[in-house]
C-alpha positions in Angstrom: 0.0 0.0 0.0 3.0 2.3 -0.5 1.9 3.4 -4.0 1.1 7.1 -4.2 -1.9 8.2 -6.3 -2.1 11.5 -8.1 -4.6 13.5 -10.2 -3.3 14.2 -13.7 -6.4 15.0 -15.7 -9.9 16.5 -15.1 -13.0 17.2 -17.1 -16.3 18.9 -16.1 -19.8 19.6 -17.3 -21.3 22.0 -14.8 -24.3 24.3 -14.6 -22.0 27.3 -14.4 -19.2 26.2 -16.8 -18.6 23.7 -19.6 -15.0 22.6 -19.4 -12.2 23.3 -16.9 -11.3 26.9 -18.1 -14.9 28.2 -18.0 -15.7 26.4 -14.7 -12.5 27.8 -13.1 -13.6 31.4 -14.2 -17.1 30.9 -12.8 -15.7 29.7 -9.4 -13.4 32.7 -9.1 -16.2 35.1 -10.0 -18.8 33.4 -7.9 -21.1 33.0 -10.9 -24.4 31.1 -10.3 -25.6 28.4 -12.7 -29.0 28.1 -11.2 -31.8 29.1 -13.6 -35.5 28.9 -14.1 -36.8 25.7 -15.8 -40.1 26.0 -17.7 -40.8 22.3 -17.6 -40.9 22.3 -13.8 -43.5 25.1 -14.0 -45.4 23.1 -16.6 -45.3 20.0 -14.3 -46.7 22.1 -11.4 -43.6 21.8 -9.3 -43.4 24.1 -6.3 -39.7 24.6 -7.0 -39.1 25.7 -10.6 -35.4 26.3 -10.6 -32.3 24.2 -10.7 -28.7 23.9 -12.0 -28.5 22.4 -15.5 -25.5 22.6 -17.9 -25.9 25.1 -20.7 -24.7 23.0 -23.6 -26.2 23.1 -27.1 -26.9 20.2 -29.5 -24.3 21.8 -31.7 -21.6 21.6 -29.0 -22.5 18.0 -28.3 -22.3 17.1 -32.0 -18.9 18.7 -32.2 -17.6 16.3 -29.6 -19.7 13.1 -30.1 -21.1 11.8 -33.4 -24.8 11.4 -33.7 -24.3 7.6 -34.3 -23.3 7.5 -30.6 -25.6 10.1 -29.0 -28.7 8.4 -30.3 -27.8 5.4 -28.2 -27.1 7.5 -25.1 -29.0 9.2 -22.3 -28.3 12.7 -21.0 -26.4 11.2 -18.1 -24.2 9.2 -20.4 -23.6 12.3 -22.7 -22.5 14.4 -19.8 -20.2 11.7 -18.5 -18.6 11.0 -21.9 -18.0 14.8 -22.6 -16.3 15.1 -19.2 -14.2 11.9 -19.8 -13.1 13.2 -23.2 -12.0 16.5 -21.8 -10.3 14.6 -18.9 -8.3 12.4 -21.4 -7.2 15.4 -23.3 -6.3 17.3 -20.1 -4.2 14.3 -19.0 -2.4 14.4 -22.4 -3.6 10.9 -23.3 -3.8 9.7 -26.9 -7.4 9.1 -27.8 -8.3 7.6 -31.2 -10.9 9.6 -33.1 -14.5 8.2 -33.1 -14.9 5.4 -35.7 -11.2 5.0 -36.1 -10.5 2.5 -33.4 -9.3 -0.8 -34.9 -11.0 -3.9 -33.4 -7.7 -5.7 -33.2 -6.1 -3.0 -31.0 -5.9 -4.5 -27.5 -7.5 -2.5 -24.6 -5.5 -0.7 -22.0 -5.4 -3.6 -19.5 -3.9 -1.4 -16.7 -6.4 1.4 -17.0 -10.0 1.2 -15.8 -13.1 3.3 -15.1 -15.3 4.0 -12.1 -17.8 6.6 -13.1 -21.0 6.4 -11.1 -24.7 7.3 -11.6 -27.7 6.6 -9.4 -30.4 7.4 -11.9 -29.2 6.9 -15.5 -31.8 7.2 -18.2 -34.6 9.0 -16.3 -35.2 11.2 -19.4 -35.4 8.1 -21.7 -37.6 6.1 -19.3 -40.1 8.9 -18.9 -40.3 10.4 -22.4 -39.7 7.2 -24.5 -39.9 3.9 -22.7 -43.0 4.5 -20.5 -45.3 5.9 -23.1 -44.4 3.1 -25.6 -44.9 0.3 -23.1 -48.2 1.7 -21.8 -49.5 2.1 -25.3 -48.6 -1.5 -26.3 -45.8 -0.4 -28.7 -43.0 -2.4 -27.1 -41.7 -3.3 -30.5 -40.9 0.3 -31.1 -38.6 0.6 -28.0 -35.5 0.1 -30.2 -32.5 -2.1 -29.8 -30.5 0.5 -27.7 -33.1 1.0 -24.9 -31.2 -1.1 -22.4 -27.9 0.4 -23.4 -29.3 3.9 -22.7 -30.9 3.1 -19.3 -28.7 0.6 -17.5 -26.7 2.3 -14.8 -23.4 0.7 -16.0 -24.0 2.2 -19.4 -22.3 5.4 -18.1 -18.9 3.7 -17.5 -19.3 1.1 -20.3 -19.6 3.9 -22.9 -16.5 5.6 -21.6 -14.6 2.3 -21.6 -15.7 1.5 -25.1 -14.6 4.8 -26.6 -11.3 5.0 -24.7 -10.5 1.2 -24.9 -10.2 0.6 -21.2 -9.4 -3.0 -20.1 -9.2 -2.9 -16.3 -12.1 -2.7 -13.9 -15.0 -0.9 -15.4 -18.0 -0.2 -13.2 -20.7 2.4 -12.2 -21.3 2.8 -8.5 -24.4 4.3 -6.9 -24.4 5.7 -3.4 -26.8 8.7 -3.6 -25.0 12.0 -2.9 -21.8 10.1 -2.1 -21.5 8.5 -5.5 -18.9 10.8 -7.1 -16.6 11.0 -4.1 -16.9 7.3 -3.5 -16.0 6.5 -7.1 -12.8 8.6 -6.7 -12.0 6.8 -3.4 -12.6 3.3 -4.7 -10.5 4.1 -7.8 -7.8 5.4 -5.5 -7.7 2.1 -3.5 -7.8 0.1 -6.7 -4.6 1.8 -7.8 -3.1 1.8 -4.3 -3.5 -1.9 -4.1 -1.6 -2.5 -7.4 -4.6 -3.7 -9.4 -4.4 -0.8 -11.9 -2.0 1.8 -13.1 -4.6 4.5 -13.7 -8.4 5.0 -13.5 -11.0 7.4 -14.9 -13.3 8.1 -12.0 -16.2 10.4 -11.1 -19.9 10.6 -11.6 -22.7 11.9 -13.8 -26.3 13.1 -13.2 -28.7 13.9 -16.0 -32.3 13.5 -16.9 -33.3 16.9 -15.4 -35.9 18.0 -14.5 -37.7 14.6 -14.4 -36.0 13.2 -11.3 -36.2 16.5 -9.5 -40.0 16.1 -9.3 -39.6 13.4 -6.7 -37.7 15.8 -4.4 -40.3 18.4 -5.0 -43.0 16.0 -3.9 -41.0 15.5 -0.7 -40.9 19.3 -0.2 -37.2 19.3 0.3 -36.2 21.6 -2.6 -36.4 25.3 -2.2 -39.5 27.0 -3.8 -39.1 30.4 -2.3 -36.9 31.9 -5.1 -38.5 30.9 -8.4 -38.3 34.5 -9.6 -34.6 35.0 -8.5 -32.9 31.6 -9.2 -29.4 32.8 -8.4 -30.6 33.4 -4.8 -32.2 30.0 -4.4 -29.2 27.8 -3.4 -28.4 29.0 0.1 -26.0 26.8 2.1 -25.3 28.2 5.6 -28.4 30.4 5.3 -31.1 30.5 8.0 -33.7 31.5 5.3 -33.2 28.2 3.5 -34.4 24.8 4.8 -34.2 23.0 1.5 -31.8 22.4 -1.4 -31.7 23.2 -5.1 -31.3 20.3 -7.5 -28.6 20.2 -10.1 -27.0 17.9 -12.6 -23.8 17.6 -14.7 -20.7 15.4 -14.6 -17.0 15.4 -13.7 -14.3 12.8 -14.4 -10.8 12.7 -13.0 -7.8 10.7 -14.3 -5.9 9.4 -11.4 -2.7 7.3 -11.6 0.2 5.9 -9.8 2.7 8.6 -9.0 5.7 6.9 -10.9 3.5 6.4 -14.0 2.8 10.2 -14.0 6.4 11.0 -13.6 7.5 8.6 -16.3 5.2 10.2 -18.9 5.9 13.7 -17.8 2.3 14.4 -16.8 1.1 17.5 -15.1 0.2 16.6 -11.5 -2.7 18.6 -10.0 -2.8 17.0 -6.6 -2.1 13.9 -4.6 -4.9 11.9 -3.0 -3.7 11.2 0.5 -6.6 8.9 1.4 -10.2 8.9 2.4 -13.0 6.9 4.1 -16.5 5.9 3.2 -18.9 4.6 5.9 -22.5 4.4 6.9 -24.3 5.6 10.1 -26.6 2.6 9.9 -29.6 4.8 10.3 -29.1 4.6 14.0 -28.4 7.2 16.8 -30.5 9.8 15.0 -29.6 8.8 11.5 -32.4 8.0 9.0 -32.7 7.6 5.3 -32.4 11.3 4.9 -30.6 12.5 8.0 -27.1 11.7 9.2 -25.9 9.8 12.2 -23.5 12.4 13.5 -21.3 9.8 15.1 -20.8 8.1 11.6 -20.0 11.5 10.1 -17.4 12.3 12.7 -15.8 8.8 12.5 -15.5 9.3 8.7 -13.8 12.6 9.1 -11.4 11.5 11.8 -10.4 8.3 10.0 -9.8 10.2 6.8 -7.5 12.7 8.5 -5.6 9.8 10.3 -5.2 7.9 7.0 -3.9 11.0 5.3 -1.2 11.3 8.0 -1.9 15.0 8.7 -2.8 16.9 11.8 -6.3 18.5 11.7 -4.8 21.9 12.2 -2.9 21.5 8.9 -6.2 21.4 7.0 -6.4 24.7 5.0 -9.8 24.3 3.4 -12.9 22.1 3.4 -15.3 21.8 0.5 -18.4 20.8 2.5 -21.4 18.8 1.6 -23.6 21.7 2.8 -26.8 21.7 0.8 -28.8 24.5 2.2 -30.9 22.4 4.6 -31.3 22.2 8.3 -28.4 19.8 8.3 -25.8 22.6 7.6 -25.3 23.6 11.2 -25.1 20.0 12.2 -22.4 19.4 9.5 -20.3 22.3 10.8 -20.7 21.0 14.4 -19.6 17.6 13.3 -16.5 19.0 11.5 -15.6 21.1 14.6 -15.9 18.2 17.0 -14.2 15.7 14.7 -11.2 18.0 14.0 -11.2 19.3 17.6 -11.1 22.8 16.3 -13.3 25.6 17.6 -14.6 28.5 15.6 -11.4 30.6 16.1 -9.2 27.8 14.6 -11.6 26.5 12.0 -10.3 26.3 8.4 -12.0 28.0 5.5 -15.1 26.1 4.4 -17.5 26.8 1.4 -20.2 25.1 -0.6 -19.9 24.8 -4.4 -23.6 24.0 -4.3 -24.3 27.6 -3.7 -23.1 28.2 -7.3 -24.5 25.2 -9.1 -27.1 23.5 -6.9 -26.9 20.0 -5.6 -25.6 17.8 -8.4 -26.9 14.7 -6.6 -24.8 11.6 -7.7 -22.4 13.9 -9.6 -22.0 16.4 -6.7 -18.9 14.8 -5.1 -17.1 14.5 -8.4 -17.8 18.1 -9.6 -16.9 19.5 -6.2 -13.7 17.5 -6.1 -12.7 19.2 -9.3 -13.7 22.5 -7.8 -11.5 21.7 -4.8 -8.5 20.8 -6.9 -8.9 23.9 -9.1 -8.9 26.1 -6.0 -5.8 24.4 -4.8 -4.1 24.8 -8.1 -4.9 28.5 -8.4 -4.6 29.5 -4.7 -8.1 30.8 -4.1 -11.3 29.9 -2.2 -14.5 30.7 -4.1 -17.3 32.6 -2.4 -20.3 30.9 -1.0 -23.3 32.7 -2.3 -26.3 33.8 -0.3 -24.7 33.6 3.2 -25.8 37.1 4.4 -28.1 35.5 7.0 -26.2 32.7 8.7 -27.8 30.3 11.1 -27.3 31.6 14.6 -25.1 28.6 15.4 -22.8 29.5 12.5 -22.2 33.2 13.3 -19.0 32.3 15.3 -17.7 30.7 12.1 -18.4 33.8 9.9 -14.7 34.4 9.3 -14.3 30.9 7.8 -17.2 31.2 5.4 -16.1 33.4 2.5 -18.7 35.9 1.1 -16.1 37.0 -1.5 -13.1 35.5 -3.3 -10.3 34.7 -0.9 -6.8 34.4 -2.3 -5.0 31.7 -0.3 -2.4 29.0 -0.8 -4.1 25.6 0.0 -1.7 22.8 0.9 -4.3 20.3 2.4 -8.0 20.2 1.5 -10.9 17.9 2.4 -13.9 17.1 0.2 -17.0 15.7 2.0 -20.1 14.1 0.7 -23.0 12.8 2.9 -26.0 11.1 1.3 -29.4 9.5 1.5 -29.1 6.2 3.3 -26.9 7.8 6.0 -23.8 7.2 3.9 -20.6 9.3 4.2 -17.4 9.9 2.2 -14.4 12.2 2.9 -11.4 12.6 0.6 -8.1 14.4 1.5 -6.1 16.1 -1.2 -2.5 17.5 -1.1 -1.4 20.3 -3.4 1.5 19.2 -5.5 2.2 22.6 -7.0 
């Protein structure tokens, strides 16, 4: 387990930026990607806003031939776009579409762990359901399973890039993206792969958002001012804003990166995923604080750093009543009071909650802030929860320029599941 694992490529499709350069600019400027969605109004949803990538059919066609997109869901398209950018960013040779010889062996030492909890919601609702219910099952088409199976996300990436190691799509609610990175890290760490594409994707909006609306856990108070709707840390918000998109990271064994002269963004020092078991206050939708604190503590211990060395936390922080609980858990797990607490922000304030893709997109945001020495503002924090007022100095309302050496990314999800990653700046 002595092998070091580093990040050498990234790709992102986000509500406030398509591609790494645009996403970085939006983070620095604190630009919101949350907008009004007419379909949510048409479907009589209470909440009618969300974070959805602003990409055109023309853009997609410039990257992926229609012969492929017609066999893909929105979730798969987002994932493949992010993976293609990631491969290019990592300076990998990728054969053009349609020019991959069948007799070329796959990359046996490179795999893919790109997760999704809800692949194909758009296909199931707009195509599959109506045809089945009207008795037209013969018109479903030969690609319907390919477009809706969860593993279609990673299988498509593996097929285009020719990956021959472990290829899988995990699903752990809001922890999916972070967990995919963590599992890929351990796969390399244990010597079973040289490199892995890892991350997660969430598409099919706004169809899957309607279920959250029915639960009354997404914010309906700001339909006329979407950029104010996602409000982590804010006492005037008790519900989150849904989002979607994708992010893929290329991580590899350190010596492999050195040998090929790759740019190294950051080193992954370790991480932990666990579950609170829906005990001790934990439920399907609320965390067992003891499980969260164990996850944080064990991650710090595995990374081999002192809690006081942590410069920055990219929190889960969704804009619900759980935000003050999350800060309390961090404070107790790190044994750091308000005066010593590191900077913490929520990328969800800019893009909404990307659900299964959240941990992956926010990991990219974390690494970009490390690379460029800044901490992006958390929007809409003018009215903090009373319990969070002592932490005001640690929650940036505007851009903070700061060298980040050690950073944590946290994801906590439905099912009382938790995941924390620790990154070290290599620049």
